[in-house]
Residue, then its C-alpha position, 0 to 999 in steps of 0.5 A: x500500500x502506497x503512503x501519502x504524507x497526510x497529516x492529522x487534524x483529528x481522529x475519532x472513535x465513537x460508540x453510539x447508543x451504548x448497551x446498558x449493563x456492559x463495560x460501557x457503563x464505566x468506560x473512560x480515560x482509565x481504560x485507555x491510558x496508564x496515567x491520570x488525565x490532566x483535567x476532568x470536567x463534569x456536568x452532573x445534571x446532564x451526565x456528561x464527563x470529559x477527560x483530557x490530557x496530552x498524547x503524542x503531539x496532540x491531545x486525547x479527549x474522552x467525552x462521555x454522554x448518556x448513551x455515547x462515548x467519543x475518544x478524540x485525538x486533536x491537534x493542540x491549538x497553539x499559534x500555529x505559524x509561530x510554533x510550527x511554521x505552518x498554518x495547517x493543523x498538524x497533530x502528526x503524520x497519519x500513518x504513525x498516529x493511526x498505528x497508535x490509535x489502532x492500539x487503543x482498540x485493544x482496550x474497547x472490547x467490552x464496550x457494546x453499542x448499536x453503532x460504532x464509527x471511526x472518524x478522521x479529518x486529514x490534510x495533505x499539503x500541496x504547492x497550489x490549487x492546481x496541484x491539489x486538483x491534480x492530486x485529487x484526480x489520483x484519489x477520485x479517478x471517476x471524476x473528470x476535473x477541468x482547468x476552470x474548476x474550483x470550490x470542489x467538494x465531493x461526498x461518497x458513501x460506499x457500503x461494504x461488508x467486513x470479514x466479520x460479516x458486519x455491514x459497513x458504511x465507508x463515507x468520505x468527503x473530499x476537497x481542496x482548501x486554501x488557508x489564509x494567514x492574518x498578517x502580523x508585524x514582521x511576519x509574512x503569512x502566505x496562503x497554503x493549500x491542502x487536500x482535505x479528507x474527512x472520513x466516517x467509517x461506521x456500522x449501521x444502527x443495530x448492535x453487532x452480534x454478541x459473538x463479534x469481537x468489538x476490538x477486531x471490528x474497530x481495527x477493521x474500521x480504522x484499516x478501511x479509513x487508512x485504505x481510503x486515504x491511500x487508494x481513494x474512494x474506489 
């Protein structure tokens, strides 16, 4: 599988419509990390708990709502240009970060819900818009791009079946973006361009059979996202 230098803006693992009476009842930061979170906030009246802390080159967040848990990896929100020399959000190279994120799946086997999803927002830097559209054609060979096209956006959903016998939706959203910096004294902020790929690889809204290994299913969803980032929506 070829690799492209996609960089991570965010990754997400969601368990929606949790099944009561399972390990999902108490799932949280401690199931994933050997250390305590840097901060924990609660809204007891709403049943919301948010735990977060630094992880890799970004921030890991575990959001718990009634009936739902989201594990989110985000880039930190610094002065991007001053600290990284780039206007593009970057929480690390996708191939490296997603390998660590996949390892977290070993700890979610007891969480059962009617719907499971792996999401990502990825950016692939390009020199300019023209190069961006040329690269998009590599990922979307069924689209005919013309020289005067701009503001392109495409959403594709392909239904697949995993090796575990579970139906899977492979939703991907493609575009080419331009990020403009705000000029400051003594600092020139040229516009930057990138391909933007948003992924939502999810199961239908019905609980997987009890015999299905949830950890394996999550890894399969992540692998499908990786495949789309390398091969395109084909």
